[in-house]
C-alpha positions in Angstrom: 36.7 129.8 113.4 34.9 127.2 111.2 34.6 129.7 108.3 38.4 130.2 108.3 39.4 126.7 108.9 37.1 125.0 106.4 39.1 126.7 103.6 42.1 124.5 104.6 40.1 121.3 103.8 39.8 119.9 100.3 36.3 120.1 98.7 34.4 116.9 99.6 36.3 116.3 102.8 34.6 116.2 106.2 35.8 118.1 109.3 34.7 117.6 112.9 34.0 120.6 115.0 34.1 120.0 118.8 32.1 122.4 121.0 30.8 122.4 124.6 28.4 125.4 124.2 24.8 124.2 123.8 24.2 127.1 121.3 26.5 125.3 118.9 23.7 122.6 118.4 21.7 125.2 116.5 24.5 127.6 115.4 26.6 125.0 113.5 23.7 123.6 111.4 22.5 127.1 110.7 25.9 128.2 109.6 26.1 125.2 107.2 22.7 126.2 105.6 23.8 129.8 105.2 27.2 128.9 103.7 25.9 126.0 101.6 28.0 123.4 103.4 26.7 119.9 104.2 25.9 119.3 107.9 26.6 115.5 108.1 25.9 114.7 111.8 26.1 115.6 115.4 27.7 113.2 117.9 27.6 113.5 121.7 30.9 113.6 123.5 31.5 113.3 127.3 31.8 117.1 127.4 29.9 118.6 124.5 29.4 117.5 120.9 31.2 116.8 117.7 29.7 118.3 114.5 30.7 116.9 111.2 30.6 119.2 108.2 31.4 118.3 104.5 33.0 121.1 102.5 31.0 121.5 99.3 32.9 124.3 97.5 
């Protein structure tokens, strides 16, 4: 989903991806590295996390 939706965001903008699966804590940063996108931060939520990603291209 992230790979498809990030194309809708202008380069340089940040998106927030919300997830409640603990695997996302490793999967999202790994995806950013593989796709050369900037992993900005992870924020805890009451039910999961919010992962902030900056589109680089």
